[in-house]
LUMNU-773095 format. One record per residue (C-alpha): residue number from 1; residue in one letter; x, y, z. Coordinates in nm, 4 decimals, m for minus. Layout:
<rs>
n | res | c1 | c2 | c3
NUM | a | X | Y | Z
...
</rs>
This chain:
<rs>
n | res | c1 | c2 | c3
1 | m | m1.5611 | 5.5158 | m3.1781
2 | t | m1.7118 | 5.1993 | m3.3152
3 | t | m1.8974 | 5.2247 | m3.5743
4 | a | m2.2726 | 5.0557 | m3.5718
5 | a | m2.0981 | 4.7777 | m3.8349
6 | s | m1.8031 | 4.6505 | m3.5875
7 | r | m1.9085 | 4.3310 | m3.4000
8 | s | m1.6555 | 4.4081 | m3.0751
9 | p | m1.8151 | 4.5099 | m2.7888
10 | l | m1.9441 | 4.8570 | m2.7271
11 | r | m1.7510 | 5.0396 | m2.4174
12 | v | m1.9534 | 5.1511 | m2.1433
13 | g | m1.8612 | 5.4330 | m1.9338
14 | l | m2.0348 | 5.4214 | m1.5955
15 | i | m2.1043 | 5.7800 | m1.3864
16 | g | m2.2069 | 5.6677 | m1.0483
17 | y | m2.1251 | 5.3913 | m0.8118
18 | g | m2.3716 | 5.3542 | m0.5488
19 | v | m2.6618 | 5.1316 | m0.5144
20 | a | m2.7602 | 5.2455 | m0.8912
21 | g | m2.4741 | 5.1908 | m1.0220
22 | s | m2.2838 | 4.8899 | m0.8123
23 | v | m2.5658 | 4.6851 | m0.7748
24 | f | m2.8030 | 4.7396 | m1.0880
25 | h | m2.5991 | 4.8752 | m1.3665
26 | a | m2.2563 | 4.7478 | m1.3472
27 | p | m2.3713 | 4.4001 | m1.2956
28 | l | m2.6731 | 4.3888 | m1.5841
29 | i | m2.3991 | 4.5511 | m1.7907
30 | a | m2.1029 | 4.3334 | m1.7603
31 | a | m2.3680 | 4.0551 | m1.8317
32 | a | m2.4680 | 4.1957 | m2.1666
33 | d | m2.3749 | 4.0379 | m2.4770
34 | g | m2.2424 | 4.3250 | m2.6679
35 | l | m2.1264 | 4.5529 | m2.4257
36 | v | m1.8298 | 4.5402 | m2.1805
37 | l | m1.7652 | 4.8040 | m1.8557
38 | d | m1.4698 | 5.0494 | m1.9675
39 | t | m1.4941 | 5.2964 | m1.6703
40 | v | m1.6391 | 5.3505 | m1.3263
41 | v | m1.6437 | 5.7323 | m1.2078
42 | t | m1.6420 | 5.7700 | m0.8450
43 | g | m1.5375 | 5.9885 | m0.6296
44 | n | m1.5504 | 5.8000 | m0.3247
45 | p | m1.1829 | 5.5419 | m0.3015
46 | e | m1.3839 | 5.2674 | m0.1097
47 | r | m1.6086 | 5.2412 | m0.4061
48 | r | m1.3430 | 5.2678 | m0.6835
49 | e | m1.1359 | 4.9530 | m0.4929
50 | q | m1.5125 | 4.7819 | m0.4810
51 | a | m1.5200 | 4.7989 | m0.8595
52 | g | m1.1802 | 4.6852 | m0.9309
53 | k | m1.2685 | 4.3946 | m0.7549
54 | a | m1.6177 | 4.3231 | m0.8761
55 | h | m1.4548 | 4.4281 | m1.2422
56 | p | m1.1417 | 4.3249 | m1.2647
57 | g | m0.9508 | 4.5468 | m1.5574
58 | v | m1.1897 | 4.8223 | m1.4978
59 | r | m1.0880 | 5.1553 | m1.5559
60 | t | m1.1990 | 5.4217 | m1.2637
61 | v | m1.1468 | 5.7684 | m1.2814
62 | d | m1.2572 | 6.0281 | m0.9882
63 | t | m1.5037 | 6.2460 | m1.2091
64 | a | m1.6677 | 6.3187 | m1.5233
65 | d | m1.4641 | 6.5468 | m1.6440
66 | a | m1.1923 | 6.2536 | m1.6547
67 | l | m1.4404 | 6.0629 | m1.8682
68 | w | m1.5066 | 6.3132 | m2.1276
69 | e | m1.0888 | 6.3387 | m2.1659
70 | r | m1.1472 | 5.9984 | m2.2788
71 | a | m1.4447 | 5.9927 | m2.5051
72 | e | m1.3358 | 5.9179 | m2.8283
73 | a | m1.2529 | 5.5371 | m2.6683
74 | l | m1.6123 | 5.4832 | m2.5842
75 | d | m1.8951 | 5.3915 | m2.6752
76 | l | m2.1773 | 5.4470 | m2.4204
77 | v | m2.1959 | 5.6506 | m2.1085
78 | v | m2.4746 | 5.5264 | m1.8526
79 | v | m2.5569 | 5.7851 | m1.6098
80 | a | m2.6413 | 5.6163 | m1.2553
81 | s | m2.5635 | 5.9213 | m1.0302
82 | p | m2.7615 | 6.1741 | m0.7817
83 | n | m3.0630 | 6.2660 | m0.9556
84 | k | m2.9808 | 6.6436 | m0.9640
85 | t | m2.6965 | 6.5573 | m1.1852
86 | h | m2.8740 | 6.3527 | m1.4494
87 | v | m2.9737 | 6.6320 | m1.7049
88 | p | m2.6438 | 6.8098 | m1.6897
89 | l | m2.4004 | 6.4981 | m1.7601
90 | a | m2.6592 | 6.3330 | m1.9724
91 | t | m2.6071 | 6.6755 | m2.1875
92 | t | m2.2194 | 6.6825 | m2.2050
93 | a | m2.2174 | 6.3248 | m2.3220
94 | l | m2.4648 | 6.4361 | m2.6441
95 | e | m2.2740 | 6.7078 | m2.6644
96 | a | m1.9818 | 6.4958 | m2.6734
97 | g | m2.1308 | 6.2395 | m2.9619
98 | l | m2.2252 | 5.9347 | m2.7108
99 | p | m2.5281 | 5.7875 | m2.6668
100 | v | m2.6711 | 5.7684 | m2.3060
101 | v | m2.9105 | 5.5691 | m2.0458
102 | v | m2.9890 | 5.7903 | m1.7517
103 | d | m3.1424 | 5.6057 | m1.4514
104 | k | m3.4819 | 5.7119 | m1.3455
105 | p | m3.6118 | 6.0041 | m1.3054
106 | v | m3.4198 | 6.1078 | m1.6401
107 | a | m3.5067 | 6.4868 | m1.5739
108 | g | m3.6881 | 6.6945 | m1.2706
109 | t | m3.9485 | 6.8211 | m1.4976
110 | a | m4.1032 | 6.6750 | m1.8147
111 | a | m3.9564 | 7.0052 | m1.9713
112 | a | m3.6465 | 6.9059 | m1.8705
113 | a | m3.6459 | 6.5498 | m2.0304
114 | r | m3.8324 | 6.6688 | m2.3501
115 | e | m3.5086 | 6.9435 | m2.3670
116 | l | m3.2695 | 6.6520 | m2.2943
117 | a | m3.4465 | 6.4282 | m2.6293
118 | a | m3.4451 | 6.7154 | m2.8692
119 | l | m3.0778 | 6.7217 | m2.8291
120 | a | m3.0631 | 6.3523 | m2.8386
121 | g | m3.2761 | 6.3767 | m3.1610
122 | a | m3.0834 | 6.6666 | m3.3006
123 | r | m2.7741 | 6.4716 | m3.2725
124 | s | m2.9351 | 6.1125 | m3.3694
125 | l | m2.7748 | 5.9256 | m3.0420
126 | l | m2.9877 | 5.7384 | m2.8224
127 | l | m3.0938 | 5.8632 | m2.4720
128 | s | m3.2676 | 5.6004 | m2.2651
129 | v | m3.3771 | 5.5647 | m1.9383
130 | f | m3.3372 | 5.2918 | m1.7024
131 | q | m3.7312 | 5.1966 | m1.6065
132 | n | m3.6166 | 4.8348 | m1.5513
133 | r | m3.9628 | 4.7797 | m1.2998
134 | r | m4.0886 | 4.6979 | m1.7002
135 | w | m3.8719 | 4.3867 | m1.6208
136 | d | m4.0106 | 4.2587 | m1.3243
137 | n | m4.2291 | 3.9406 | m1.3223
138 | d | m4.5399 | 4.0520 | m1.2457
139 | f | m4.5495 | 4.3386 | m1.4555
140 | l | m4.4122 | 4.1016 | m1.7261
141 | t | m4.6691 | 3.8421 | m1.5894
142 | l | m4.9213 | 4.1088 | m1.6135
143 | r | m4.8835 | 4.1966 | m1.9878
144 | r | m4.9410 | 3.7936 | m2.0702
145 | l | m5.2552 | 3.8132 | m1.9136
146 | l | m5.3921 | 4.1214 | m2.0519
147 | g | m5.2806 | 4.0089 | m2.4229
148 | t | m5.4978 | 3.7057 | m2.3784
149 | g | m5.7681 | 3.9063 | m2.2636
150 | e | m5.8622 | 3.6500 | m1.9815
151 | l | m5.9312 | 3.9605 | m1.7200
152 | g | m6.1702 | 4.0886 | m1.9177
153 | d | m6.2134 | 4.4566 | m1.9582
154 | v | m5.9911 | 4.5852 | m1.6710
155 | w | m6.1577 | 4.8473 | m1.4716
156 | r | m5.9095 | 4.8831 | m1.1819
157 | f | m5.4997 | 4.8861 | m1.1001
158 | e | m5.3883 | 4.8526 | m0.8130
159 | s | m4.9957 | 4.8698 | m0.7684
160 | r | m4.8261 | 4.8854 | m0.4686
161 | f | m4.4118 | 4.9176 | m0.3743
162 | e | m4.4176 | 4.9033 | m0.0257
163 | r | m4.1743 | 4.9110 | 0.2278
164 | w | m4.1202 | 4.9171 | 0.6004
165 | r | m3.8184 | 5.1436 | 0.6932
166 | p | m3.9458 | 5.3256 | 1.0281
167 | q | m3.5736 | 5.5164 | 1.0825
168 | p | m3.4650 | 5.7325 | 0.7698
169 | k | m3.1473 | 5.6366 | 0.5982
170 | g | m3.0654 | 6.0373 | 0.5058
171 | g | m2.8714 | 6.0820 | 0.2145
172 | w | m2.9918 | 6.3208 | m0.1175
173 | r | m3.2535 | 6.0587 | m0.1566
174 | e | m3.4280 | 6.1720 | 0.1305
175 | s | m3.3362 | 6.4901 | 0.1013
176 | g | m3.5809 | 6.8023 | 0.1643
177 | n | m3.4182 | 7.0198 | m0.0466
178 | p | m3.5917 | 7.0474 | m0.3799
179 | t | m3.2576 | 7.0719 | m0.6096
180 | e | m3.1792 | 6.6991 | m0.4772
181 | i | m3.5142 | 6.5802 | m0.6296
182 | g | m3.5468 | 6.3226 | m0.3902
183 | g | m3.8271 | 6.1750 | m0.1743
184 | l | m4.0964 | 5.8656 | m0.3217
185 | l | m4.2791 | 6.0414 | m0.5260
186 | y | m4.0163 | 6.0805 | m0.7846
187 | d | m3.8265 | 5.7755 | m0.6805
188 | l | m4.0550 | 5.4901 | m0.6419
189 | g | m4.3439 | 5.7166 | m0.7835
190 | s | m4.1351 | 5.6833 | m1.1049
191 | h | m4.1185 | 5.3204 | m1.1327
192 | v | m4.5553 | 5.2693 | m1.0719
193 | v | m4.6465 | 5.5674 | m1.2875
194 | d | m4.4116 | 5.4638 | m1.5724
195 | q | m4.5763 | 5.0470 | m1.5146
196 | a | m4.9494 | 5.2327 | m1.4967
197 | l | m4.8711 | 5.4621 | m1.8523
198 | v | m4.6827 | 5.1524 | m2.0198
199 | l | m5.0001 | 4.9219 | m1.9420
200 | f | m5.3237 | 5.1221 | m1.9718
201 | g | m5.2087 | 5.4726 | m2.1536
202 | p | m5.2335 | 5.8099 | m2.1037
203 | v | m5.3748 | 5.9659 | m1.7976
204 | t | m5.6743 | 6.2999 | m1.7751
205 | t | m5.6578 | 6.3057 | m1.4142
206 | v | m5.4237 | 6.2772 | m1.1357
207 | y | m5.5091 | 6.2735 | m0.7546
208 | a | m5.2236 | 6.2304 | m0.4814
209 | e | m5.1430 | 6.2418 | m0.1467
210 | v | m4.8143 | 6.3516 | m0.0692
211 | d | m4.6990 | 6.2693 | 0.3114
212 | v | m4.4099 | 6.2925 | 0.5770
213 | r | m4.4717 | 6.0318 | 0.8382
214 | r | m4.1544 | 5.9217 | 0.9968
215 | s | m3.9529 | 6.1469 | 1.2492
216 | g | m3.7131 | 6.3091 | 1.1480
217 | a | m3.7761 | 6.2788 | 0.7667
218 | e | m3.7452 | 6.5387 | 0.5044
219 | a | m3.9379 | 6.4043 | 0.2148
220 | d | m4.2451 | 6.2521 | 0.1043
221 | d | m4.2093 | 5.8784 | 0.2412
222 | d | m4.5455 | 5.7825 | 0.2047
223 | t | m4.7463 | 5.9094 | m0.1034
224 | f | m5.0914 | 5.7554 | m0.2901
225 | l | m5.1937 | 5.8255 | m0.6586
226 | a | m5.4896 | 5.7714 | m0.8374
227 | l | m5.5258 | 5.7980 | m1.2250
228 | t | m5.7755 | 5.8051 | m1.4181
229 | h | m5.6634 | 5.6923 | m1.7890
230 | a | m5.8016 | 5.8021 | m2.1307
231 | g | m5.9335 | 5.4674 | m2.1553
232 | g | m6.1220 | 5.4547 | m1.8372
233 | v | m5.9406 | 5.2513 | m1.6219
234 | r | m5.8549 | 5.3694 | m1.3199
235 | s | m5.5055 | 5.3265 | m1.1419
236 | h | m5.4341 | 5.3597 | m0.7783
237 | l | m5.0642 | 5.3779 | m0.6946
238 | h | m4.9019 | 5.3494 | m0.3717
239 | v | m4.5191 | 5.4443 | m0.3122
240 | s | m4.4436 | 5.3823 | 0.1022
241 | s | m4.1467 | 5.3630 | 0.3296
242 | a | m4.3772 | 5.3693 | 0.6198
243 | t | m4.5877 | 5.0519 | 0.5631
244 | a | m4.6063 | 4.8009 | 0.8785
245 | q | m4.7994 | 4.5819 | 0.6738
246 | l | m4.7486 | 4.5247 | 0.3030
247 | g | m5.0589 | 4.5175 | 0.0835
248 | p | m4.9895 | 4.2978 | m0.2708
249 | r | m4.7886 | 4.4346 | m0.5306
250 | f | m5.0454 | 4.4141 | m0.7849
251 | r | m5.4082 | 4.3795 | m0.7473
252 | v | m5.6376 | 4.4039 | m1.0738
253 | l | m5.9877 | 4.3839 | m1.1553
254 | g | m6.1371 | 4.3300 | m1.4340
255 | s | m6.4944 | 4.2435 | m1.6476
256 | s | m6.4056 | 3.8609 | m1.6055
257 | a | m6.1423 | 3.7913 | m1.3727
258 | g | m5.9305 | 3.9520 | m1.1083
259 | y | m5.5341 | 3.9350 | m1.0582
260 | v | m5.3508 | 3.9302 | m0.7081
261 | k | m5.0025 | 3.9022 | m0.6479
262 | y | m4.7933 | 3.9562 | m0.3141
263 | g | m4.4029 | 4.0474 | m0.3081
264 | l | m4.1105 | 4.1760 | m0.5478
265 | d | m3.9525 | 4.0902 | m0.8085
266 | p | m3.6449 | 3.8695 | m0.6955
267 | q | m3.3965 | 4.0147 | m0.8877
268 | e | m3.2935 | 4.3051 | m0.7091
269 | a | m3.2252 | 4.0754 | m0.3533
270 | a | m3.0737 | 3.8523 | m0.5986
271 | l | m2.8219 | 4.1546 | m0.6912
272 | r | m2.7657 | 4.2784 | m0.3664
273 | e | m2.6440 | 3.9487 | m0.2812
274 | g | m2.4231 | 3.9596 | m0.5390
275 | a | m2.5981 | 3.7128 | m0.7788
276 | r | m2.5351 | 3.7553 | m1.1504
277 | p | m2.6953 | 3.7352 | m1.4830
278 | g | m2.5973 | 3.3870 | m1.6865
279 | t | m2.3501 | 3.2720 | m1.3671
280 | g | m2.5986 | 3.0048 | m1.1841
281 | a | m2.9503 | 2.9260 | m1.1426
282 | a | m3.2241 | 3.0573 | m1.3978
283 | w | m3.2599 | 3.3795 | m1.3613
284 | g | m3.5530 | 3.5719 | m1.2354
285 | v | m3.6937 | 3.2945 | m1.1951
286 | e | m4.0054 | 3.2914 | m0.8898
287 | p | m4.0884 | 2.9906 | m0.6486
288 | q | m4.4653 | 2.8738 | m0.7154
289 | a | m4.5009 | 2.9012 | m0.3960
290 | m | m4.4636 | 3.3588 | m0.4627
291 | w | m4.6812 | 3.2956 | m0.7983
292 | g | m4.9730 | 3.5476 | m0.8077
293 | r | m5.3663 | 3.3960 | m0.8615
294 | v | m5.6218 | 3.4429 | m1.1329
295 | g | m5.9620 | 3.4148 | m1.0163
296 | s | m6.3103 | 3.6120 | m0.9483
297 | g | m6.4951 | 3.5865 | m0.6126
298 | e | m6.3077 | 3.4060 | m0.3978
299 | s | m5.9543 | 3.5454 | m0.1820
300 | p | m5.6447 | 3.4683 | m0.3046
301 | l | m5.5434 | 3.4272 | 0.0649
302 | t | m5.7989 | 3.1364 | 0.1054
303 | g | m5.7022 | 2.9574 | m0.2042
304 | g | m5.9031 | 3.1317 | m0.4074
305 | g | m5.8673 | 3.1379 | m0.7938
306 | r | m5.5994 | 2.9461 | m0.9961
307 | p | m5.2096 | 2.9702 | m0.9509
308 | e | m5.0316 | 3.1856 | m1.2431
309 | p | m4.6934 | 3.0914 | m1.3247
310 | s | m4.5111 | 3.4209 | m1.2913
311 | v | m4.3036 | 3.5035 | m1.6055
312 | p | m3.9612 | 3.4918 | m1.5169
313 | g | m3.7778 | 3.8362 | m1.4776
314 | d | m3.5290 | 3.9520 | m1.7335
315 | y | m3.3518 | 4.2801 | m1.6097
316 | p | m3.0950 | 4.1594 | m1.8958
317 | a | m3.3061 | 4.2420 | m2.1495
318 | f | m3.3045 | 4.6582 | m2.1270
319 | y | m2.9340 | 4.6401 | m2.1730
320 | s | m2.9841 | 4.3996 | m2.4513
321 | a | m3.1806 | 4.6121 | m2.6346
322 | v | m2.9429 | 4.9064 | m2.5792
323 | a | m2.6458 | 4.7544 | m2.7430
324 | a | m2.9100 | 4.6410 | m3.0271
325 | a | m3.0069 | 5.0030 | m3.0550
326 | v | m2.7050 | 5.1159 | m3.0663
327 | r | m2.5386 | 4.9305 | m3.3121
328 | d | m2.8329 | 4.8452 | m3.4723
329 | g | m3.0614 | 5.0827 | m3.4575
330 | a | m3.2908 | 4.8523 | m3.2850
331 | p | m3.6308 | 5.0048 | m3.1010
332 | n | m3.4880 | 5.2453 | m2.8217
333 | p | m3.6222 | 5.0167 | m2.4795
334 | v | m3.7287 | 5.2807 | m2.2588
335 | p | m3.8031 | 5.5953 | m2.5160
336 | p | m3.7175 | 5.9377 | m2.3554
337 | e | m4.0828 | 6.0618 | m2.4327
338 | e | m4.2471 | 5.7856 | m2.2569
339 | a | m3.9892 | 5.8931 | m1.9547
340 | a | m4.1666 | 6.2905 | m2.0586
341 | a | m4.5201 | 6.1682 | m2.0026
342 | a | m4.4750 | 6.0040 | m1.6361
343 | l | m4.2904 | 6.3525 | m1.5807
344 | d | m4.5669 | 6.5086 | m1.6338
345 | v | m4.7814 | 6.2424 | m1.4344
346 | l | m4.5827 | 6.3313 | m1.1277
347 | e | m4.5549 | 6.7013 | m1.1503
348 | a | m4.9352 | 6.6801 | m1.1715
349 | a | m4.9533 | 6.4592 | m0.8264
350 | r | m4.7403 | 6.7145 | m0.6779
351 | r | m4.9585 | 7.0292 | m0.7772
352 | s | m5.2546 | 6.7898 | m0.6336
353 | a | m5.0995 | 6.7434 | m0.3148
354 | e | m5.0439 | 7.0883 | m0.2620
355 | q | m5.3682 | 7.2164 | m0.3757
356 | g | m5.6053 | 6.9322 | m0.2427
357 | g | m5.7612 | 6.8139 | m0.5399
358 | p | m5.7710 | 6.5989 | m0.8617
359 | v | m5.5652 | 6.7858 | m1.1397
360 | p | m5.6438 | 6.7341 | m1.5184
361 | l | m5.3707 | 6.6836 | m1.7484
</rs>
């Protein structure tokens, strides 16, 4: 395998070429300095053809076993396959001596995530979790505002990741089978909980309402979490596929001012449309009309407060940091211990919904 001293690109094996693999991981790997997409694993012939067209020269293989047969030719494995396969595939990669990036959620339980982290630590290998929403424009903008202190002491953090999809799409993500680790609590919930923990620290109490709203749906599709942070902030987090009128992405209330932001970061839409970082217009830049507003005592919908320029979103920063971590020992952009802490919250949310009350953490 490539040594840390070598400056040739790190060769990446990508397992899975569904939405996660084809829309997010493959383009971002291909765009990252210091990485090259070497092999894509997918058992779907159409997806193999799609990968070959999108990334000329890439190898495609049917199974992960075929990837392990040439493990010595690789420097990094990315697991973007269905949730239930994350732990076994990451375990095999680490046992083969390969650093690993795993899509969220890294595991179905916090205990499994910590076991995986322990294996990576014992072998002195990188294990990182793809929490790309840490590089959303709204999240980066809020971190900047918190850093300047302009909002004062934050009292309440409201975060919504809502969609209007009245008809279930089916597939493993919406399966009611617990072994699939589907449903929005573990899907979009992984993002909003991770963001709340990064911004406001550990949680002491979790309350959740986990519902199945749409006809024919099997897994939760309309979920609310209320977190009490050790520092006093209260986070109210909404994830839903059944929201006919979308609320603000962020509403953050502090002792001096509030920040309200509507609309999703544009990077996912750009990736889905085939745009690639570094190949056209400035990446992650949002139109001024979509900027959030900062102020007090007035509604942003009527022009209250002042426009707050959105920090450009920067998904490519994740894989740049991964390359630096593998090659030079730079900090892990998303350590597995942080992902395990988010899973603690998600598991507590499940218990809260079952018990009908708050759960201490």
